N, C-alpha and C positions, 0 to 999 in steps of 0.2 A: 181345885183347878188342875187340869192335866199339866204334866211337866213341860210340854212344848209351849202351851199357852202362857205358863208362868215365866218361862225363859223369854218368850217374845215380849211379854209385858214389861219384864225387867229391863230388857235392852231398849225398848221404846222409851221407858221412863228416863233411862240414862241419857238418851239422845235429846229428849225434850229438856232435861235439866241443863245440858250443855248449850242448847239454843237459848234458853232463858238467861244463862250466864253471859253468853255472847251479846245478847240484846242489851243487857245492863251495861256492859263495857262500852258498847257503841253509843248508848245514850249519854253516858258520862263523857265520852270523848267529844260528842257533839256539843254538849253544854259547856265544857271547858274551852273548846275552840272558839265558840262565839264570845264567851266572856273575855277570853284573852284578846280577841280582835277588837272588841268594843271598849276595853279598858286599857289596852296597851301593856298587858301583863306578859312580858316576853318569857319569863320563866315558865309560866303555865303553858304558853304556846309551845315551847320546846318540849316540855314533858308530854304534851298531847301528841306531838309528832312521834316521839319515841314509843308511846303506847300503841301506836298503830301496828307495830310489829307483832306483839302478842295477839292482837285481834286477827291478823292474817294467819297466824299459826293455829289459833283456835278454829278459824273457818276451815282450814285444811283438815284438821282433826275431825270435825263434824262430818265433813264430806267422806272421810275414811270410814267413820262409824256407820254412816248411811249405806255405803256400798257394801260393807261387811254384813250389815243387817239384811240387805237384799240377797246376798250370796248364801247366808246362813238359813234364813227363814223362808225364802221364796214367797213373800207375802202376797196377798190378794186383797181386793176390796178396800176397806178402810185403812189398814196399815200401809198398803202400797200407796194409796192416795196421800197419806200423811208424809211418808218418806219422800215422795216426789215433790211435795210442797216444801218440805224442809230444805231439800237440795237447792231449790230456787230461792227460798227465803234467805238462806245464809249468804247467797251471792248478793242479795239486796243489802244485807247488813254490812258485808265487806265493803261495798261501794259507799255506803254512808260513812263508814269509818275512813275511807279514803277522802271523802269530802271534808270530814273534820280535820284531817291532816292538812289538806289544802287550805282550808279557812285559817288554820293556825299559821301556816307559812305565809299566806298573803297578809295576815294581820301584822306579822313581823316586818314585812316590806312596806307597809303603809307609811308615807312620809309624816302623816299626822292622823289623829283619831277622827272618825266620822263626826260630823257636826250637823246641827239644824234638822231639817225635815228628813234628810237621808239617814241620820243616826236614829231618829224615831222610827222610820220605816224598817230599817234593818233590825232594830230591837224587837219590833212587833213581829216581823217575819221570823226571826230566830225563835221567839216564844211560840209562835204557831207551829213552826217546824218541830220543835221539841215536844209540844203537845201531841202532834201527829205521831211522832215516833213512839212516845210513851204509850199512847192509846193503841197504836197498831200492834205493839208487842204484847200489851195486855190482852187484846182481843185474841191473839194467837195462843198465848199461854193459857187463857181461860176458856178457849173455844167459844168465844162470844161473837156470833155472827152479826147481831144488831149493832154492837159497838164498832165492828169493822165497817159496816155501812155508814155509820155516823162519821167515822174518821175519814172515810173517802171524801165526804163532803167538805170537811175541814181542810183536807189536803188540796182540794180544788181552789178553795178560798186563799190558801197560802200561795199558790201559783199566781193568782190575780194580784195579790199584794206585791209579789215580786215584780210584776209588770209596772206597778206604780213606782217602785223604787228605781227601776231601770229608767223610767221617764224622768225622774228627778235627777238622775246622773246625767242624762242627755241635756237637760235644761241647764244644769250646773256647768257643763262643758261649753255651752253656747253663751252663757251670760257672765262668766268669770274667767280669771286667768289661773284657774286651779291647775296644779301640776298634772300632766298626762299620766304620770306613774300612779298618782293617787286615784284618778278616775278609773284607770285600768284595773288596779287591784280591787277597788270597791266593786266594780262590775263583776269581777270573778266571785267575790264574796256573795253578792246577790244571786248570781247564777247557781252557786253551790247550794244555797239555802232553798232555792226553788227546786233543785233536783232532789233534795232530801224529801220534800213533799211528794214528788213523783214516786220515789222509792217506797215511801210509806203507803201510798195508794196501792202499789204492787203487793206489799206485805198483806194489806187488808184483803186483796183479791185471793191471795194464797190461803188466808184464813177461811174465806167463804168457800173455796174449793175443798178445803180439808173438812170443814164442819158440815156443809150442805151438799157438796158435789157441784155447786154452781160454778160455771166457768165464765170467764170474761166474755161479754158479748162482742161480736165484731163491731168495729167502729162504723158509725154512720157519717159519711163525708158531706160537707157543705160545698156546693159547687155553684158558681155564678157564670152565666153565659152572657156575652156582650155583642152587640152590633150597633150601628149608628143610631137607630131610632127604636130599637126593640120591636120591629115590625115584621121581621122575616126569619133570618138565620138563627138568631138567639131563641126565638119562639119555638122553632122546629126542634132545636137541641134540647130545650127544657122539656118539651112534650115527649120527645123520644126517651130521654133519661127517666122521666117520671113513669112512663109506661113499662119500659124494659127493666129498670132497676129500682123499683119502688122501695125496697128494703135496704138498699145500699147507700142511699144518699138523700139529702134535701137539696132541691134544685131551684134556683132563681134565675131570672133573666132581666136585663136592663139595656138601655141605650144611652149613648152620649147625650141624646135629646129624647124627649118623650114624644114619639110619633102619635098621630091622631088615630089612625086605623091601621090594621094589618094590611099587608100587600094584597092587591086584588086577587081573589081566587084562593088565597092561602087557607082561609078558614074551611072552605069546602074540601080542599086537599087533606087537611089534617083530620077532618071528620071522616072522610072516606077511609083513612088509614087507622081509625079508632084512637087517634091521639088526643083529641079534644072533643068536647060537645058544647057548641056555642062559641061566641066570640071571646077572645082572650084580651085582657087589659094590657096596655103598654105602660112601662115604668122608666123613669129617668134614673140614671146612675147617681147614687150619693157617694161622692169620692172621699168622704170622711175616712181617714186611715183606720180608725178604731172599728168602723163598721166593715170595712173591707177585710180587716184582719180576722174576722170570724170565719172567713171562707178558707177551705183547704186548697181549693183550686179555682182560679179565674181563667176562663177561656174566652178569647176574642175570636169571633167568626168573621170579622171585617177589620183588617189591619192589625197591628201589634197592640197588645194590652197596654204597653207603655204610652200609647197615644191617649188612652182613657185614664190611666192611673200612673202618674210619673213616679210614685214611690211604691215599691213592692214590700209588703209586710214580711217579716222575718220567716214566718211559718207558712206563707201562702205561695203556691206554685202558680206561675203565669204560663199559659199556653196560647200559641197563635195557630189557628186552623184556617187554612184557605179552602173554602168549600164552594167557591163560585159567587158570581155577582147576582144581583136581583134581576128577576125577569121583566125588566121595565121595557115598555114599548113592543112587547112580543104578542103575537096572536095567542088565543086561548090554548090551542094545542101545544104551541111552543112553550108557553108558560107552564103548562102541566108537565112537559118533559123536563124543563129546568128544575121545577120543584122536586120531581122524582130523582133527578141526579143529585140534587142538593141533599135530599132526605137520605139517600143511600150512603153518601159520603159521611154525613153527620152520624148516622146510625152506626157505621163501622168505627168511627173515631170514638164515639161514646162507649161502645162495647170494649174497645181496646183500653180506654182510660179506666173504666170500672173494673176490668179484669186485672189491671196493674194494681189498683187500690185494694180490691177485695179478693182477688184470685178468681180462678175459673168458675167457682161456685157462686159468683156474684148474682144477686137476684133483686 
């Protein structure tokens, strides 16, 4: 092996060994923090908080080694891809270490240990988060792309379990006289465990980038358009979005009530503009919060969204667009003009929204 390649390989091995060591330290911190919080072991909690300092120092050292590697070897292709992944990966590990310290601190502050269903959910969440972290690091250390893909699925399940634990906390706050301090601290614990799963998913994506060159695909957004009966404005918006940005989102429309037919002349207008072929079905809105929460954005084209949905999900954005009234009682030519005005306004707003979500290259 030529001297340059030998030195490059040696330095790369050194960095990878440091990353494996950091990953092991973060895994231990996470396990100890959860055990301390669920068992009330204050000594273990305090030790976990202290051990976050060496984790931060090791993170900085790996960053230094990576930048020195870049300056010394001017790598390309595989080595460059690996170093760029490591720089991002150690940031994820440092954040997970911070979460462990926070879990330990919140565990100390708990007025009493978690009980009942919440304790069970937190325990299972913690086990899932630890499994994700362990497998995510193994996939990176062993360059195992298949394990990385499997672990991403587990991480998504961990986030869903966190939502169940959150609901249990909300229920407990409504049906008992539990201390606010306990509920607040427990909520933070649940939130940090969910974030561990998020960070593990990111580590898996770095593994896939390193091993296969595969990059994270752009997010596909779920968008719901609303009007009174799903017979006009919301149908136009859904059709425009589907035609103009088919790869950027999944689009639905609904009404406060389920209208029987689309507004007169609307189908012909949509067909002339290549937006639909044939009659479209109307749909009544299902206000179930769990179903609404699957949407990234809900847009009302007739009045405020809050008139349709009194409760806004945490991760869902509500938008109110004033795009004009229905062309009721107008002559055919005037109706056509109203549809045209409405169509242009909606098309411009849909374009602005999708470019905010996906950038100028939205398609």
